C-alpha positions in Angstrom: 17.3 14.5 16.8 18.0 16.7 13.8 15.2 18.7 12.3 11.9 19.6 13.8 10.0 17.4 16.3 6.6 18.6 14.9 5.3 19.2 11.4 2.1 21.2 11.0 0.5 20.2 7.7 -2.0 22.3 5.7 -3.2 21.4 2.2 -4.8 24.3 0.2 -6.2 25.2 -3.2 -7.3 28.7 -4.2 -8.1 30.0 -0.7 -5.3 32.5 -0.3 -7.2 35.1 1.8 -8.4 32.4 4.3 -4.9 30.8 4.3 -3.3 34.1 5.3 -5.5 34.2 8.5 -4.8 30.5 9.2 -1.0 31.1 9.0 -1.3 34.2 11.2 -2.8 31.9 13.9 -0.1 29.4 13.3 2.4 32.1 14.0 0.8 32.8 17.4 1.1 29.1 18.6 2.9 28.6 21.8 5.2 25.6 21.4 6.1 23.6 24.6 9.7 23.9 25.8 12.1 21.7 23.8 9.7 21.2 20.9 10.7 22.6 17.5 8.3 22.8 14.6 7.9 23.5 10.9 4.9 24.4 8.8 4.4 22.5 5.6 1.9 24.0 3.1 0.9 21.7 0.2 -0.4 23.8 -2.7 -2.8 21.6 -4.7 -2.7 23.5 -8.0 -3.8 27.0 -6.9 -4.2 29.7 -9.5 -4.7 32.7 -7.0 -1.0 33.3 -6.2 -0.9 31.0 -3.2 2.5 29.4 -4.1 4.3 32.8 -4.5 2.8 34.1 -1.2 3.7 31.0 0.8 7.3 31.2 -0.5 7.6 34.6 1.0 5.8 33.9 4.2 7.6 34.2 7.5 6.4 33.1 10.9 8.0 34.0 14.3 7.9 30.5 15.8 8.7 28.2 12.9 10.0 28.0 9.3 7.5 27.7 6.4 8.0 25.3 3.6 6.0 25.1 0.4 5.4 21.8 -1.4 3.5 21.7 -4.7 1.2 18.7 -5.5 -0.4 19.4 -8.9 -2.6 16.2 -9.0 -6.0 17.4 -7.9 -7.6 16.1 -4.7 -6.9 16.2 -1.0 -6.1 12.5 -1.0 -3.0 13.2 -3.1 -2.2 16.5 -1.2 -2.5 14.9 2.3 -0.3 12.0 1.3 2.3 14.4 -0.2 2.2 16.3 3.1 2.9 13.2 5.1 6.1 12.4 3.3 7.3 16.0 2.8 7.2 16.4 6.6 10.4 16.1 8.6 8.9 15.9 12.1 8.2 12.8 14.2 4.8 14.1 15.1 2.5 15.2 12.3 -0.3 17.6 13.0 -3.0 18.2 10.4 -5.3 21.2 10.1 -7.2 23.0 7.3 -6.6 26.2 5.4 -9.8 28.0 6.7 -9.4 27.7 10.5 -8.1 29.8 13.4 -5.9 27.9 15.9 -6.0 28.7 19.6 -2.5 29.4 21.1 -2.4 26.1 23.1 -3.4 23.9 20.2 0.0 22.4 19.2 1.0 21.8 22.8 -2.3 20.2 23.8 -2.8 18.1 20.6 0.7 16.6 20.8 0.9 16.1 24.6 -0.6 12.6 24.6 1.8 11.4 21.9 4.8 13.0 23.6 3.8 11.3 26.8 3.6 7.9 25.1 -0.2 7.6 25.7 -1.4 7.8 22.1 -0.4 7.2 18.5 -3.3 9.4 17.1 -5.0 12.4 18.7 -8.3 13.7 17.5 -9.2 17.4 18.1 -12.4 19.3 17.9 -13.7 22.4 16.0 -16.4 25.1 16.4 -18.0 27.2 13.8 -17.0 30.9 13.4 -19.6 33.0 15.3 -20.4 35.1 12.2 -21.5 32.0 10.4 -24.0 30.8 13.1 -27.6 30.7 12.0 -30.9 30.1 13.9 -31.8 27.2 11.7 -28.6 25.3 12.5 -28.9 21.9 14.3 -26.1 19.5 15.2 -26.8 17.8 11.8 -25.9 21.0 9.9 -22.8 21.7 12.0 -21.5 18.2 11.5 -21.8 18.7 7.7 -19.8 21.9 8.1 -16.9 20.0 9.9 -17.9 21.2 13.3 -16.6 18.1 15.1 -17.7 19.1 18.7 -21.2 18.1 17.5 -20.1 14.5 16.6 -20.4 13.2 20.2 -17.9 12.1 22.8 -18.0 8.5 21.5 -17.2 9.3 17.9 -14.0 7.3 17.2 -12.9 8.9 14.0 -10.7 12.0 14.0 -10.8 14.3 11.0 -8.0 16.3 9.5 -9.4 19.7 10.6 -7.6 18.9 13.9 -5.6 15.6 14.1 -2.2 14.6 15.3 -0.3 11.3 14.6 3.1 9.8 15.2 5.1 9.0 12.1 5.2 5.4 13.0 1.6 4.9 12.0 2.7 5.2 8.3 4.4 1.8 8.6 0.9 0.2 8.6 -1.3 2.8 7.1 0.8 4.6 4.5 -1.5 6.9 2.6 -4.8 8.6 2.0 -6.9 7.2 -0.9 -6.4 9.7 -3.9 -9.9 8.8 -5.2 -11.5 10.3 -2.1 -11.7 13.8 -0.8 -12.5 17.3 -2.1 -11.2 17.8 -5.6 -11.2 14.1 -6.4 -13.7 11.7 -8.1 -15.8 11.1 -5.0 -15.4 14.3 -3.0 -15.5 13.1 0.6 -14.3 10.6 3.2 -10.5 10.5 2.6 -9.8 11.3 6.2 -12.6 9.2 7.5 -11.2 6.1 5.7 -7.6 7.0 6.9 -8.8 7.3 10.5 -10.8 4.0 10.4 -7.7 2.3 9.0 -5.5 3.7 11.9 -8.0 2.3 14.4 -8.2 -1.1 12.7 -4.4 -1.2 12.7 -4.5 -1.1 16.5 -3.1 2.4 17.0 -4.2 4.1 20.3 -6.5 7.1 19.7 -7.0 9.8 22.3 -9.3 12.8 22.1 -8.4 16.4 23.2 -11.5 18.5 23.4 -10.4 21.6 25.2 -8.6 23.4 22.3 -11.2 23.5 19.5 -10.1 25.2 16.3 -12.5 27.8 14.8 -13.7 26.9 11.4 -14.3 29.7 8.8 -15.8 27.9 5.8 -17.0 30.1 2.9 -20.5 31.4 3.5 -21.6 29.7 0.2 -21.4 26.4 2.0 -24.5 27.4 4.0 -26.8 27.4 1.0 -29.3 24.7 0.3 -27.6 24.2 -3.1 -24.3 23.5 -1.3 -25.8 21.1 1.1 -27.5 19.2 -1.8 -24.1 19.0 -3.6 -22.5 17.7 -0.4 -25.2 15.0 0.0 -24.5 13.7 -3.5 -20.7 13.7 -3.1 -21.0 12.1 0.3 -23.3 9.4 -1.1 -20.9 8.6 -3.9 -18.0 8.3 -1.5 -20.0 6.0 0.8 -20.9 3.7 -2.1 -17.2 3.6 -3.0 -16.2 2.6 0.5 -18.9 0.0 0.9 -17.9 -1.7 -2.4 -14.1 -1.4 -2.4 -13.2 -1.3 1.3 -16.1 -2.9 3.3 -16.9 -5.5 0.5 -20.5 -4.8 1.5 -23.0 -7.6 1.2 -26.8 -7.1 0.7 -27.2 -7.2 4.5 -24.8 -4.3 4.9 -27.0 -2.1 2.8 -30.3 -2.8 4.5 -31.8 0.4 5.9 -32.8 -0.2 9.6 -36.1 1.8 9.1 -36.9 0.0 5.9 -36.1 -3.7 6.1 -37.5 -4.2 2.6 -34.7 -2.0 1.2 -32.2 -4.7 0.2 -29.6 -3.8 -2.3 -30.1 -7.1 -4.1 -32.5 -5.1 -6.3 -30.9 -1.6 -6.4 -32.7 -0.4 -9.4 -36.1 -1.0 -7.8 -34.8 0.8 -4.7 -33.6 3.6 -6.9 -37.0 4.2 -8.3 -38.6 4.0 -4.9 -36.2 6.6 -3.5 -36.7 8.9 -6.5 -40.5 8.7 -6.0 -40.1 9.3 -2.3 -37.9 12.4 -2.8 -40.3 13.8 -5.4 -43.3 13.3 -3.1 -41.5 14.8 -0.2 -40.6 17.9 -2.2 -44.2 18.3 -3.4 -45.5 18.2 0.2 -42.7 20.4 1.7 -42.7 23.5 -0.6 -41.2 25.8 2.0 -38.2 23.5 2.5 -37.6 23.5 -1.2 -37.8 27.3 -1.5 -35.3 28.0 1.3 -32.0 29.5 0.3 -29.9 28.5 3.3 -29.7 25.2 5.1 -31.5 22.0 4.3 -34.1 19.7 5.9 -32.2 16.5 7.1 -34.9 14.3 5.4 -34.2 15.8 2.0 -30.4 15.6 2.6 -30.8 11.9 3.5 -32.9 11.0 0.5 -30.5 12.8 -1.9 -27.6 11.0 -0.3 -29.3 7.6 -0.6 -30.1 8.2 -4.3 -26.4 9.1 -4.9 -25.3 6.0 -3.1 -27.5 3.7 -5.1 -26.5 5.3 -8.5 -22.8 5.0 -7.6 -23.2 1.5 -6.3 -24.6 0.5 -9.7 -21.4 1.8 -11.2 -19.0 0.4 -8.7 -20.3 -3.2 -8.2 -18.8 -4.5 -11.4 -15.3 -3.1 -10.7 -12.5 -5.1 -9.1 -12.2 -4.2 -5.4 -9.4 -1.8 -4.6 -8.7 -3.1 -1.1 -8.8 -6.4 0.7 -11.8 -6.3 3.0 -11.1 -3.6 5.6 -7.5 -3.4 4.2 -4.9 -0.9 5.4 -3.2 -0.6 2.0 -4.8 0.1 -1.4 -4.1 -2.7 -3.9 -5.5 -1.4 -7.2 -7.3 1.5 -8.8 -5.7 4.9 -8.6 -2.7 4.4 -6.2 -0.9 7.0 -4.2 2.8 7.6 -4.5 4.4 6.6 -1.2 7.9 5.7 -0.2 8.3 2.0 0.5 11.1 0.0 2.0 12.6 -2.6 -0.4 15.9 -4.4 0.2 16.9 -1.7 2.8 16.5 1.1 0.3 13.7 3.7 0.1 12.1 4.0 -3.3 9.0 5.7 -4.6 6.2 3.5 -5.9 4.3 5.3 -8.7 0.5 5.0 -8.7 -1.1 3.6 -11.8 
């Protein structure tokens, strides 16, 4: 086979210093015998000199290619990465991680052995970012996937491998989801769920966790509150457009009266609940780092309801649990038509 067997894919925007450390760890990866690799860096409109630096970057174990995707959002960037890659096995990671030397070998082994189509990896938080107040809840929200439990079926792109054949059924990430986009979260969650619904085999590799180095600003209460709102908006988008959620789908298990048939009533109740909670938990409101999970949940639910009120009148973007987006903001993906590959422009 001409070209590389493996493409490592990293999407980035204005994180040059972190990216340099990530690429250094890519350069230390040990590739298995007979496996050739490339690194594809998709620059999503950086203004900090990322593109120029990547063009000049050299690694001892693989070539580096720069691809520029100027449309903002990781949904666009990750889809661009998929189709810029030349390898049969595609391996995603992020621009703020450190990769262990065995990572590429271990993550691709189940696919190379014919045992999996998709492989999920794990991640740990960099030691200098650990705090005494952190619980599994906080670590999950910092993309520390080892906290998500052995039964979690959804790989995320901080460490995920897939065979190119999956693109025949699940061709793209949703450009309206993910950091930098309208909704800010869930682009890789939706993609992974679609892969599973398409029937692809998913295997977990848990012994080569990547080390996550998010910006320390993500530890602040303000950042957690912003994440709760963005995650809530994305969840409302998925429930309307992809799940085609009914009222029963939105009933909260702990509050059976909370039926989304009357979302404005629920919105007022949740707003009052949040206000009362903050009045009775002044220390939690004054903290600068971390967040109480109760406050995070209430803010998340408020954002979900507000976004649901906006979304429910819009035409659905997917068939129920669909694998391909039908309307809304569409990705640009190559499609086969009359034996010729063409590009389908999103509208």
